[in-house]
N, C-alpha and C positions, 0 to 999 in steps of 0.2 A: 543159510537156515532157513528150514523149511517151512514154506508158508502153504497153511493149511486154512482153509473155513468152509463157510457157506452160503447161504442164502438168509436174509433177515428182513423180519417185515420194519420198514422206512414210520412208521407209523409214531414212535417215541423220535423220533428223530438223530441225528447223528451218534451223537453222546450215547444215549441209549443201546445204539447199536454197536457202538463201541463196547457198552461194557456186557452186553450180551454174549458178544465174542470171545472176552476173556474169560466169561464165565463157563465156557462147553469149551475151551481149549483151543481158541481159533488166534490167529493174528493177522488173517484177510477176514473180509467179508463182501458181499454184494447184493443188492437191493436194487429194488427198482424207483425208477425216477416218476413216476408218479402210477395210476391205477394200471395195472397190464392189461386190461381191458376195455379200458376206457381210455380218458383224454384230461382227466383232475390231476391235480397236479397241488401240495402242499406248497403254501410261500416257505420259504426257508429263513431260520434266525442265523443274523449273523453271530449272536453271542452263542450259539449252542453249536454254530463250527468252530471258533475259538477255541471252544471247551474241549472238542472232541480233537481237534488239533494236537492241542496239547496233551489230554488223557493218551492220543496215539503215537505221539514223540514215547510219552514215561511207559507204554509198554509192547511197543513195537509192533505197533498194526498196520499195516497199508502193505502194498497198495487198495485203495476199497475202487470195486467195481459196480459202477451203477449200471443199471440194464435198461433201455429203452422198452417200452411198451410195447406190446404183441400184435395191439392194431397198428404203428406205425408201417405203414406199408410205402416206400418210396416209388415202386417200381408198378404202383395202382393205376387202371388206366382211368379210374376218374379221378378231374382234376383236384376233389374237394380233398379225396384220400392223398394225395400228392400233399397236396398245401396242408394239410394235418401233420404230416411226416412232419418238412421242412419247419411247422412254426415248433412243434412239440420239441423237435434236436436242438433247435437253434436256444429255444429257452432253456432247458436241460443244461446245455453246453454254458450256455453264463450262467447259470447258478453253482455247476461245479465248479467253476473258477475262484470260488469262494473257499474251496478246501485244496487246492492246489496238487497237482499231481494225481489225479484220478486216471483209474481210466474209464468209456464210456464203451459198450457194447450194444449190439442192435443186430438185428436179424435183416439181412438186407434186400427182401422183400419179396414177392410174387408178379411173375409178367400177368397174371391169368389171361392167358390168350394169346398177349400180344406179341411174345417170342423175347424168349430170352436178351436178344438182341436190343431192344426195344427199352427193355426191363433193366438193363445193365446201363444203356445209355442216361436213362431218368435214374438212377440212383447216383451217377457218378456227378451229373449236373447239380443233383441238390446240393452234394459233398461239396462242390466248388463254391456254391455260394453261401454257407453254412459257415464250413470252416474258417479258423485265422490263424495266420503266421505266427501268432504270440500267444495263442493258447497253452496252457499247462498240461490240460488236459488231453490223454491220448485216445483215439477214435478207432474201436475193432471193429472188424467184419467176421457175424461169427460165422464157421461151416454148418452147412447143413443137410438136413439127412434127406432131400433131396424130396416131400411129399407132394404130390399138385404141382403147381407150375413157380416153386420155390426155385430163386436164386442164391446160389454159394452150393449144390449138389456135389460138387467133386472143385478141387483145388484151381483148375483152371476158371471157372467163372470168377472167382476173386479174385484172380490175376487179373482177368480181363477191367474188371471196376477197378483197379486200382492202376491201369494202364489208361482208360479212359479217362479219369479225372485228375485236372492241372495237378490239385492238390493230392495225387496218393502218394506223393513221397512221404508225409505224413500220417499217411495212416497203417494200423497193424489186423494181429490176426486172434482170436479166440477160437482155440480147437477145443471142442465138444469130443467125448470119445464116444459117446450114445450116438451122438449123428453121424460120426464118420464112418461107427461102424455100421451104422444102418444104411449110409450110403454105399457100403459097400466095400471100406480098408480096413482091410482086417489086423484090425489093431491088438489083436490078439494073439494072432499065427505069425507076425511077420511086421512087428511095428518098427524096424529098420529101415526096410522097407517102404513104410507108409513115410516116415518120415522123412528120407531121401526123396519121395515124392514132390512133399510138400517142398522142399529146400530146392527142388529144379523147377515147380510151381510157379510157386511166390518168393523164396526166400527165406531160412529160420531167423534170421535177423529179424522180420516182422512179426514174428510170435511170442504175442506178451502174454497171454493167458491160458490155462487150461481149466474148462468145466468138465469136472470127472464125476462121470455116471456111467454107471451100467446100463443096459438095456434089456428089455423086456422082448424084444424082437429079433431075429436069428438075422446072420450077416446079410446085409445087401437087401430089408425088407423098405427100405423107405418110405417108414414110418414115424419114428420120432417117439419112442415112450422109455421114458427113464427107471432106471431101477435102483435099488437099493445095493451099494457096493458088494458082490460077492454073492447079487442074488440075481444075476440076471446071464444073459448069453455071452458076455464077453468074459467074466470070471473076475473072482478077486485076484490073481496069480498075476493075471496079464495088468490088472491095474495097479497093483504094486510093482512090476516092471516098468511101466510107466512114470508112475513117482519117481522110480531112483534111477532110470536112463540118463545118461551124463546131458543128454540134450534135450533133456525137460527137466529136469531135477531142481532147479535154480528158478523157476518161474514159477509164480503164484497160482493154485491149485486153487477151485470154487465148486464146492459141491451143490448139484442140483438133484440129487435123490427125493425121492417120495418121503421123506421126513420131519417128524415135530421138534422141537429143541434136545430130548434127551437120544431119538434118533441121532441125530448128529453128533451130538457129543460122544456116543459111542463110535461111531464112524471115525470121526477126527481121531480118540486116541486107538483105535483099531487100526489106522495108519500111520499114524507118528509109530507106534512098535516095527511096523513093516518096511518104514525109512532106514534107508543104512546111510551112516554119518559117519 
């Protein structure tokens, strides 16, 4: 089954997100666990979660992907920044256990001048303190575009986090098409080569989700600006090859394009028509 969806507002709760997803033709969705530019998180209603789980089972929804806030930086130079990252992730994961089987995606962080080695050690240490072996939620490191001092600008840096963390065996990866393109991976001209590199550096068994986005920027720009499907430098044909690629087609795809709900509906319909089953 083609798993395709988009980013939705979590304001109405899990059931509302599920109903919205179905209304636009989606069967997966992503949402922020809390204010993406702040730290506030709304309480989770167990009744809402139970209603959503029943609705999701009836409508074939899932896996859902929770996205950590952008303000979470486990590699930060300031202790208060790192403490927020650890507290936010621990809280998010505790609440996600109510849904069972969710994915949790986060940007690894920025070393802000400390150097990648230091940043990677800080990220790995936080993960070891937060992750538990009995969790049903899978934590994903996201591939990054490489702007500024971002960690995760190449597959090797993500591999180093996995190797440095005692809990590394439990970690997965979310591949963002815009980010890897902006980081210099030519997914339009050599998707097979990019996936071969991913397999050698990280292992395709760790690839659990795809953020499907076009890019406003040329290859290797290291900027990170998403474009609507087919309206950017990657192009529609290349993204269609991605959703049909034998190594990717069974993964869930989550749109993060600059669209409203009607725009997401149109993109989902367009991609469904281009999917080869």
